[in-house]
C-alpha positions, 0 to 999 in steps of 0.5 A: 299728123296721127294721134294715139289716145289713152282713155281712162274712166273717172267718177266726179260728185257734186252737190250742186249738179251733174254738169259740175260734177264733171267739171270736178273730174276734169279738173282733177285729171288736169291736175296730174294728166295733160294733152286732155282731149275729150270727154264721154259721159258713161254713166249718171247717178245721183242721192235723193233725200227728202224728195229732191236731188241731194247729190250727183255722181257722173262716171266719165272717159277722158281721152288724152293724147300721149307724149310724142317721141319726136 
């Protein structure tokens, strides 16, 4: 069976970790989209306060399959 994927770009953020920022973005996408299949990290960055990482931002591409007309 063949698939067609739609790709969107999202940025998740978290004060905990880059992994948590990714999970935040995927969880938000899953609230309004279905058939999520994969993600790719495009960019990660963070905010530093007093010499330590205070906040993470991770931009991801998320791929999902389109509804079939069958």
